[in-house]
Backbone as XML, in Angstrom:
<?xml version="1.0"?>
<chain id="A" units="angstrom">
  <residue number="1" name="MET">
    <atom name="N" x="0.791" y="-1.083" z="-0.017"/>
    <atom name="CA" x="-0.029" y="0.070" z="0.111"/>
    <atom name="C" x="0.968" y="1.285" z="-0.022"/>
  </residue>
  <residue number="2" name="LYS">
    <atom name="N" x="0.521" y="2.221" z="-0.695"/>
    <atom name="CA" x="1.347" y="3.377" z="-0.897"/>
    <atom name="C" x="0.308" y="4.623" z="-0.430"/>
  </residue>
  <residue number="3" name="ILE">
    <atom name="N" x="0.990" y="5.513" z="0.464"/>
    <atom name="CA" x="0.234" y="6.601" z="0.859"/>
    <atom name="C" x="1.066" y="7.985" z="0.348"/>
  </residue>
  <residue number="4" name="ILE">
    <atom name="N" x="0.299" y="8.525" z="-0.515"/>
    <atom name="CA" x="1.091" y="9.839" z="-1.256"/>
    <atom name="C" x="0.258" y="11.069" z="-0.723"/>
  </residue>
  <residue number="5" name="VAL">
    <atom name="N" x="0.928" y="12.096" z="-0.178"/>
    <atom name="CA" x="0.514" y="13.414" z="0.260"/>
    <atom name="C" x="1.195" y="14.321" z="-0.743"/>
  </residue>
  <residue number="6" name="ASN">
    <atom name="N" x="0.475" y="15.321" z="-1.249"/>
    <atom name="CA" x="1.196" y="16.517" z="-2.030"/>
    <atom name="C" x="0.581" y="17.887" z="-1.697"/>
  </residue>
  <residue number="7" name="THR">
    <atom name="N" x="1.221" y="18.762" z="-1.082"/>
    <atom name="CA" x="0.396" y="19.901" z="-0.655"/>
    <atom name="C" x="1.339" y="21.004" z="-0.614"/>
  </residue>
  <residue number="8" name="PRO">
    <atom name="N" x="0.677" y="22.443" z="-0.832"/>
    <atom name="CA" x="1.654" y="23.447" z="-0.911"/>
    <atom name="C" x="2.190" y="23.786" z="0.630"/>
  </residue>
  <residue number="9" name="ARG">
    <atom name="N" x="3.321" y="24.225" z="0.712"/>
    <atom name="CA" x="4.055" y="24.490" z="1.970"/>
    <atom name="C" x="3.231" y="25.870" z="2.496"/>
  </residue>
  <residue number="10" name="GLU">
    <atom name="N" x="3.426" y="25.817" z="3.946"/>
    <atom name="CA" x="2.725" y="26.998" z="4.549"/>
    <atom name="C" x="3.249" y="28.356" z="4.113"/>
  </residue>
  <residue number="11" name="ASN">
    <atom name="N" x="4.767" y="28.385" z="3.880"/>
    <atom name="CA" x="5.426" y="29.671" z="3.624"/>
    <atom name="C" x="5.060" y="30.107" z="2.232"/>
  </residue>
  <residue number="12" name="GLY">
    <atom name="N" x="4.486" y="29.219" z="1.508"/>
    <atom name="CA" x="4.207" y="29.565" z="-0.015"/>
    <atom name="C" x="5.294" y="29.231" z="-1.031"/>
  </residue>
  <residue number="13" name="LYS">
    <atom name="N" x="6.293" y="28.703" z="-0.501"/>
    <atom name="CA" x="7.542" y="28.516" z="-1.463"/>
    <atom name="C" x="7.516" y="26.920" z="-1.613"/>
  </residue>
  <residue number="14" name="GLY">
    <atom name="N" x="7.121" y="26.420" z="-2.899"/>
    <atom name="CA" x="7.171" y="25.093" z="-3.105"/>
    <atom name="C" x="5.998" y="24.182" z="-2.519"/>
  </residue>
  <residue number="15" name="ARG">
    <atom name="N" x="6.335" y="22.897" z="-2.589"/>
    <atom name="CA" x="5.254" y="22.028" z="-2.269"/>
    <atom name="C" x="5.880" y="21.056" z="-1.110"/>
  </residue>
  <residue number="16" name="PHE">
    <atom name="N" x="5.055" y="20.277" z="-0.335"/>
    <atom name="CA" x="5.524" y="19.372" z="0.360"/>
    <atom name="C" x="5.020" y="17.969" z="-0.130"/>
  </residue>
  <residue number="17" name="ARG">
    <atom name="N" x="5.851" y="17.153" z="-0.322"/>
    <atom name="CA" x="5.512" y="15.733" z="-0.833"/>
    <atom name="C" x="5.962" y="14.827" z="0.139"/>
  </residue>
  <residue number="18" name="LEU">
    <atom name="N" x="4.844" y="13.765" z="0.301"/>
    <atom name="CA" x="5.305" y="12.686" z="1.196"/>
    <atom name="C" x="4.864" y="11.330" z="0.686"/>
  </residue>
  <residue number="19" name="ALA">
    <atom name="N" x="5.792" y="10.349" z="0.569"/>
    <atom name="CA" x="5.017" y="9.174" z="0.004"/>
    <atom name="C" x="5.626" y="8.068" z="1.004"/>
  </residue>
  <residue number="20" name="LEU">
    <atom name="N" x="4.633" y="7.192" z="1.504"/>
    <atom name="CA" x="5.039" y="6.136" z="2.194"/>
    <atom name="C" x="4.605" y="4.784" z="1.688"/>
  </residue>
  <residue number="21" name="ALA">
    <atom name="N" x="5.581" y="3.921" z="1.835"/>
    <atom name="CA" x="5.147" y="2.683" z="1.377"/>
    <atom name="C" x="4.968" y="1.621" z="2.612"/>
  </residue>
  <residue number="22" name="ILE">
    <atom name="N" x="3.693" y="1.004" z="2.744"/>
    <atom name="CA" x="3.360" y="0.251" z="3.809"/>
    <atom name="C" x="2.874" y="-1.452" z="3.423"/>
  </residue>
  <residue number="23" name="PRO">
    <atom name="N" x="3.697" y="-2.241" z="4.015"/>
    <atom name="CA" x="3.304" y="-3.555" z="3.332"/>
    <atom name="C" x="1.950" y="-3.895" z="4.197"/>
  </residue>
  <residue number="24" name="LEU">
    <atom name="N" x="1.106" y="-4.543" z="3.267"/>
    <atom name="CA" x="-0.132" y="-5.105" z="3.856"/>
    <atom name="C" x="0.152" y="-6.218" z="4.686"/>
  </residue>
  <residue number="25" name="GLY">
    <atom name="N" x="0.997" y="-6.708" z="4.642"/>
    <atom name="CA" x="1.360" y="-7.867" z="5.553"/>
    <atom name="C" x="1.635" y="-7.586" z="6.995"/>
  </residue>
  <residue number="26" name="ILE">
    <atom name="N" x="1.703" y="-6.297" z="7.187"/>
    <atom name="CA" x="2.041" y="-5.825" z="8.769"/>
    <atom name="C" x="1.001" y="-6.333" z="9.429"/>
  </residue>
  <residue number="27" name="ALA">
    <atom name="N" x="-0.418" y="-6.382" z="8.936"/>
    <atom name="CA" x="-1.594" y="-6.723" z="9.977"/>
    <atom name="C" x="-1.504" y="-8.135" z="10.446"/>
  </residue>
  <residue number="28" name="LYS">
    <atom name="N" x="-0.610" y="-8.833" z="9.731"/>
    <atom name="CA" x="-0.539" y="-10.354" z="10.181"/>
    <atom name="C" x="0.445" y="-10.573" z="11.328"/>
  </residue>
  <residue number="29" name="TRP">
    <atom name="N" x="1.296" y="-9.288" z="11.681"/>
    <atom name="CA" x="2.485" y="-9.650" z="12.520"/>
    <atom name="C" x="1.933" y="-9.632" z="13.899"/>
  </residue>
  <residue number="30" name="SER">
    <atom name="N" x="2.190" y="-10.796" z="14.654"/>
    <atom name="CA" x="1.652" y="-10.761" z="15.979"/>
    <atom name="C" x="1.957" y="-9.660" z="16.953"/>
  </residue>
  <residue number="31" name="PHE">
    <atom name="N" x="3.314" y="-9.374" z="16.751"/>
    <atom name="CA" x="3.801" y="-8.325" z="17.866"/>
    <atom name="C" x="3.111" y="-7.085" z="17.776"/>
  </residue>
  <residue number="32" name="ILE">
    <atom name="N" x="2.661" y="-6.772" z="16.720"/>
    <atom name="CA" x="1.906" y="-5.549" z="16.278"/>
    <atom name="C" x="0.557" y="-5.638" z="17.063"/>
  </residue>
  <residue number="33" name="TRP">
    <atom name="N" x="-0.258" y="-6.695" z="17.085"/>
    <atom name="CA" x="-1.483" y="-6.902" z="17.797"/>
    <atom name="C" x="-1.203" y="-6.832" z="19.027"/>
  </residue>
  <residue number="34" name="ARG">
    <atom name="N" x="-0.166" y="-7.237" z="19.822"/>
    <atom name="CA" x="0.027" y="-7.013" z="21.036"/>
    <atom name="C" x="0.143" y="-5.731" z="21.808"/>
  </residue>
  <residue number="35" name="HIS">
    <atom name="N" x="0.723" y="-4.804" z="20.860"/>
    <atom name="CA" x="0.668" y="-3.516" z="21.055"/>
    <atom name="C" x="-0.572" y="-2.449" z="21.087"/>
  </residue>
  <residue number="36" name="LEU">
    <atom name="N" x="-1.561" y="-3.006" z="20.490"/>
    <atom name="CA" x="-2.980" y="-2.451" z="20.309"/>
    <atom name="C" x="-3.924" y="-2.553" z="21.552"/>
  </residue>
  <residue number="37" name="PRO">
    <atom name="N" x="-4.713" y="-1.822" z="21.721"/>
    <atom name="CA" x="-5.497" y="-1.870" z="22.860"/>
    <atom name="C" x="-6.590" y="-2.950" z="22.705"/>
  </residue>
  <residue number="38" name="ASP">
    <atom name="N" x="-6.896" y="-3.565" z="23.884"/>
    <atom name="CA" x="-7.748" y="-4.731" z="23.862"/>
    <atom name="C" x="-9.101" y="-4.613" z="23.091"/>
  </residue>
  <residue number="39" name="GLU">
    <atom name="N" x="-9.494" y="-3.607" z="22.851"/>
    <atom name="CA" x="-10.948" y="-3.388" z="21.811"/>
    <atom name="C" x="-10.243" y="-3.794" z="20.481"/>
  </residue>
  <residue number="40" name="ALA">
    <atom name="N" x="-9.205" y="-3.661" z="20.161"/>
    <atom name="CA" x="-8.881" y="-3.851" z="18.670"/>
    <atom name="C" x="-8.365" y="-5.309" z="18.606"/>
  </residue>
  <residue number="41" name="ARG">
    <atom name="N" x="-7.758" y="-5.897" z="19.516"/>
    <atom name="CA" x="-7.116" y="-7.110" z="19.337"/>
    <atom name="C" x="-8.406" y="-8.265" z="18.884"/>
  </residue>
  <residue number="42" name="MET">
    <atom name="N" x="-9.581" y="-7.972" z="19.238"/>
    <atom name="CA" x="-10.589" y="-9.036" z="18.830"/>
    <atom name="C" x="-10.697" y="-8.814" z="17.217"/>
  </residue>
  <residue number="43" name="TYR">
    <atom name="N" x="-10.161" y="-7.970" z="16.387"/>
    <atom name="CA" x="-10.162" y="-7.896" z="15.087"/>
    <atom name="C" x="-8.917" y="-8.467" z="14.262"/>
  </residue>
  <residue number="44" name="GLU">
    <atom name="N" x="-8.102" y="-9.278" z="14.940"/>
    <atom name="CA" x="-6.814" y="-9.740" z="14.545"/>
    <atom name="C" x="-7.370" y="-10.865" z="13.441"/>
  </residue>
  <residue number="45" name="GLY">
    <atom name="N" x="-8.127" y="-11.846" z="13.745"/>
    <atom name="CA" x="-8.520" y="-12.679" z="12.851"/>
    <atom name="C" x="-9.233" y="-12.207" z="11.671"/>
  </residue>
  <residue number="46" name="ILE">
    <atom name="N" x="-10.111" y="-11.198" z="11.749"/>
    <atom name="CA" x="-10.776" y="-10.700" z="10.550"/>
    <atom name="C" x="-9.799" y="-9.824" z="9.646"/>
  </residue>
  <residue number="47" name="ALA">
    <atom name="N" x="-8.777" y="-9.281" z="10.313"/>
    <atom name="CA" x="-7.961" y="-8.587" z="9.491"/>
    <atom name="C" x="-7.022" y="-9.457" z="8.765"/>
  </residue>
  <residue number="48" name="VAL">
    <atom name="N" x="-6.576" y="-10.692" z="9.212"/>
    <atom name="CA" x="-5.872" y="-11.494" z="8.461"/>
    <atom name="C" x="-6.674" y="-11.935" z="7.398"/>
  </residue>
  <residue number="49" name="LYS">
    <atom name="N" x="-7.730" y="-12.205" z="7.459"/>
    <atom name="CA" x="-8.378" y="-12.857" z="6.405"/>
    <atom name="C" x="-8.707" y="-11.531" z="5.337"/>
  </residue>
  <residue number="50" name="ALA">
    <atom name="N" x="-8.860" y="-10.514" z="5.720"/>
    <atom name="CA" x="-9.279" y="-9.376" z="4.873"/>
    <atom name="C" x="-7.737" y="-9.098" z="4.040"/>
  </residue>
  <residue number="51" name="ILE">
    <atom name="N" x="-6.712" y="-9.032" z="4.578"/>
    <atom name="CA" x="-5.378" y="-8.926" z="3.987"/>
    <atom name="C" x="-5.202" y="-9.981" z="2.790"/>
  </residue>
  <residue number="52" name="ASP">
    <atom name="N" x="-5.466" y="-11.312" z="3.267"/>
    <atom name="CA" x="-5.374" y="-12.361" z="2.379"/>
    <atom name="C" x="-6.133" y="-11.953" z="1.147"/>
  </residue>
  <residue number="53" name="ALA">
    <atom name="N" x="-7.693" y="-11.600" z="1.329"/>
    <atom name="CA" x="-8.509" y="-11.296" z="0.305"/>
    <atom name="C" x="-7.980" y="-10.256" z="-0.565"/>
  </residue>
  <residue number="54" name="ILE">
    <atom name="N" x="-7.503" y="-9.055" z="0.176"/>
    <atom name="CA" x="-7.051" y="-7.967" z="-0.628"/>
    <atom name="C" x="-5.781" y="-8.446" z="-1.500"/>
  </residue>
  <residue number="55" name="LYS">
    <atom name="N" x="-4.833" y="-9.151" z="-1.112"/>
    <atom name="CA" x="-3.687" y="-9.808" z="-1.665"/>
    <atom name="C" x="-4.205" y="-10.453" z="-3.083"/>
  </residue>
  <residue number="56" name="GLU">
    <atom name="N" x="-5.141" y="-11.351" z="-2.755"/>
    <atom name="CA" x="-5.595" y="-12.005" z="-3.928"/>
    <atom name="C" x="-6.202" y="-11.256" z="-5.096"/>
  </residue>
  <residue number="57" name="TYR">
    <atom name="N" x="-7.037" y="-10.486" z="-4.595"/>
    <atom name="CA" x="-7.778" y="-9.489" z="-5.444"/>
    <atom name="C" x="-6.731" y="-8.651" z="-6.255"/>
  </residue>
  <residue number="58" name="ARG">
    <atom name="N" x="-5.659" y="-8.082" z="-5.383"/>
    <atom name="CA" x="-4.622" y="-7.581" z="-6.231"/>
    <atom name="C" x="-3.866" y="-8.413" z="-7.294"/>
  </residue>
  <residue number="59" name="ARG">
    <atom name="N" x="-3.585" y="-9.515" z="-6.881"/>
    <atom name="CA" x="-2.886" y="-10.336" z="-7.874"/>
    <atom name="C" x="-3.695" y="-10.618" z="-9.370"/>
  </residue>
  <residue number="60" name="LYS">
    <atom name="N" x="-4.909" y="-10.706" z="-8.982"/>
    <atom name="CA" x="-5.979" y="-10.992" z="-9.951"/>
    <atom name="C" x="-6.113" y="-9.653" z="-10.970"/>
  </residue>
  <residue number="61" name="TYR">
    <atom name="N" x="-6.395" y="-8.616" z="-10.287"/>
    <atom name="CA" x="-6.785" y="-7.305" z="-11.000"/>
    <atom name="C" x="-5.862" y="-6.112" z="-11.048"/>
  </residue>
  <residue number="62" name="GLY">
    <atom name="N" x="-4.857" y="-6.294" z="-10.238"/>
    <atom name="CA" x="-3.797" y="-5.336" z="-10.361"/>
    <atom name="C" x="-4.092" y="-4.295" z="-9.058"/>
  </residue>
  <residue number="63" name="HIS">
    <atom name="N" x="-3.296" y="-3.210" z="-9.124"/>
    <atom name="CA" x="-3.516" y="-2.156" z="-8.059"/>
    <atom name="C" x="-4.506" y="-1.183" z="-8.247"/>
  </residue>
  <residue number="64" name="TRP">
    <atom name="N" x="-5.003" y="-0.634" z="-7.187"/>
    <atom name="CA" x="-6.164" y="0.182" z="-7.346"/>
    <atom name="C" x="-6.177" y="1.229" z="-6.306"/>
  </residue>
  <residue number="65" name="ASP">
    <atom name="N" x="-6.949" y="2.519" z="-6.523"/>
    <atom name="CA" x="-6.769" y="3.720" z="-5.584"/>
    <atom name="C" x="-7.820" y="3.305" z="-4.666"/>
  </residue>
  <residue number="66" name="LEU">
    <atom name="N" x="-7.645" y="3.357" z="-3.377"/>
    <atom name="CA" x="-8.558" y="3.092" z="-2.323"/>
    <atom name="C" x="-9.166" y="4.462" z="-2.068"/>
  </residue>
  <residue number="67" name="VAL">
    <atom name="N" x="-8.181" y="5.533" z="-1.929"/>
    <atom name="CA" x="-8.589" y="6.999" z="-1.789"/>
    <atom name="C" x="-7.964" y="7.823" z="-2.794"/>
  </residue>
  <residue number="68" name="ASP">
    <atom name="N" x="-8.665" y="8.628" z="-3.274"/>
    <atom name="CA" x="-8.123" y="9.795" z="-4.059"/>
    <atom name="C" x="-8.754" y="11.053" z="-3.920"/>
  </residue>
  <residue number="69" name="VAL">
    <atom name="N" x="-8.266" y="12.044" z="-3.026"/>
    <atom name="CA" x="-8.958" y="13.185" z="-2.743"/>
    <atom name="C" x="-8.086" y="14.238" z="-3.197"/>
  </residue>
  <residue number="70" name="TYR">
    <atom name="N" x="-8.636" y="15.204" z="-4.000"/>
    <atom name="CA" x="-8.056" y="16.291" z="-4.552"/>
    <atom name="C" x="-8.728" y="17.936" z="-4.182"/>
  </residue>
  <residue number="71" name="GLN">
    <atom name="N" x="-8.311" y="18.664" z="-3.262"/>
    <atom name="CA" x="-8.777" y="19.839" z="-2.930"/>
    <atom name="C" x="-8.445" y="20.967" z="-3.788"/>
  </residue>
  <residue number="72" name="GLN">
    <atom name="N" x="-9.389" y="21.399" z="-4.546"/>
    <atom name="CA" x="-9.376" y="22.376" z="-5.489"/>
    <atom name="C" x="-8.856" y="23.740" z="-4.991"/>
  </residue>
  <residue number="73" name="ASP">
    <atom name="N" x="-9.014" y="24.089" z="-3.891"/>
    <atom name="CA" x="-8.554" y="25.428" z="-3.326"/>
    <atom name="C" x="-7.054" y="25.670" z="-3.300"/>
  </residue>
  <residue number="74" name="ASP">
    <atom name="N" x="-6.330" y="24.673" z="-2.934"/>
    <atom name="CA" x="-5.026" y="24.710" z="-2.744"/>
    <atom name="C" x="-4.217" y="23.874" z="-3.719"/>
  </residue>
  <residue number="75" name="GLY">
    <atom name="N" x="-4.776" y="22.737" z="-4.241"/>
    <atom name="CA" x="-4.216" y="21.832" z="-4.992"/>
    <atom name="C" x="-3.599" y="20.543" z="-4.045"/>
  </residue>
  <residue number="76" name="THR">
    <atom name="N" x="-4.219" y="20.315" z="-2.939"/>
    <atom name="CA" x="-3.655" y="19.418" z="-1.866"/>
    <atom name="C" x="-4.396" y="17.934" z="-2.620"/>
  </residue>
  <residue number="77" name="ARG">
    <atom name="N" x="-3.558" y="17.172" z="-2.589"/>
    <atom name="CA" x="-3.972" y="15.963" z="-3.174"/>
    <atom name="C" x="-3.493" y="14.585" z="-2.069"/>
  </residue>
  <residue number="78" name="VAL">
    <atom name="N" x="-4.305" y="13.821" z="-1.777"/>
    <atom name="CA" x="-3.968" y="12.625" z="-0.941"/>
    <atom name="C" x="-4.495" y="11.379" z="-1.621"/>
  </residue>
  <residue number="79" name="LEU">
    <atom name="N" x="-3.539" y="10.392" z="-1.856"/>
    <atom name="CA" x="-3.679" y="9.062" z="-2.583"/>
    <atom name="C" x="-3.372" y="7.975" z="-1.912"/>
  </residue>
  <residue number="80" name="ILE">
    <atom name="N" x="-4.345" y="7.000" z="-1.644"/>
    <atom name="CA" x="-3.887" y="5.661" z="-1.104"/>
    <atom name="C" x="-4.231" y="4.659" z="-2.070"/>
  </residue>
  <residue number="81" name="ARG">
    <atom name="N" x="-2.997" y="4.048" z="-2.383"/>
    <atom name="CA" x="-3.101" y="3.026" z="-3.683"/>
    <atom name="C" x="-2.759" y="1.584" z="-2.939"/>
  </residue>
  <residue number="82" name="ILE">
    <atom name="N" x="-3.543" y="0.733" z="-3.468"/>
    <atom name="CA" x="-3.275" y="-0.643" z="-2.905"/>
    <atom name="C" x="-2.770" y="-1.453" z="-4.108"/>
  </residue>
</chain>
């Protein structure tokens, strides 16, 4: 999964660009779940199945944009691509 943010800087000089690559498989790592609150731990099994389904879909149909938001006022764009 990639998260891309592109927005103008507050001082008006140039643009701020941020690109983060986050592996989907991170949801399967058990030590991640140990550090989450108890309320979230009950979703571990569902998250693992969801990640497997997303990976299978991506292999079959390719990458897709989960979120693509563009703000007309200042040209800010946020893109989350699986």
